[in-house]
Steps between C-alpha positions, in 0.01 A plus 500: 500500500365748250184626339172340583632281781657798675178699477296206632733455795488874574122481505497191722749652741322834536146367526614222735647761732182704469286199586708429810469862614125493441463195722722657765268804489205276574679343799586848633138611469377187673708606800365856484819654360334695219780746434743211448243330278462811285877535471529139379228561241679814385826306459317222316367750245856602411582139413175457307583806291845358425342173390258690278785700346676181398177362355406816315837493324398170342160636405661802333742272318218292356290807420788637295500188285776301667390144565495389866524122517264296717663393823371300794730706718337823381155349545597408858628855561174648373302260717702603805439865420125451468478303824701766687262768371199299615654431840579870536138597441372239745752585772430873470133427560578263787711769667205740475280232656745445788500875570122519497464198728744645756320834501168341600 
């Protein structure tokens, strides 16, 4: 596997791992284990950055004039990345809410 497919699978793999860690962070927070939740979020960010690095390589390629072909696989990878980013934002807020509720 080379080129576009490899990049798409790198993105899917990294953001999929990130999404799993984000959900695990939520489950930790629900049980009051906030330090563990924060550690999972921190680890998820590393995978998100790796997914973004793979994606930005394609953007740079196209910006330099090299054609990047349309691919359903790439579109799926981008969709997974966007949903992981959204889930991250929501879970971070939910963790804050759990903390506030337990403090009252």
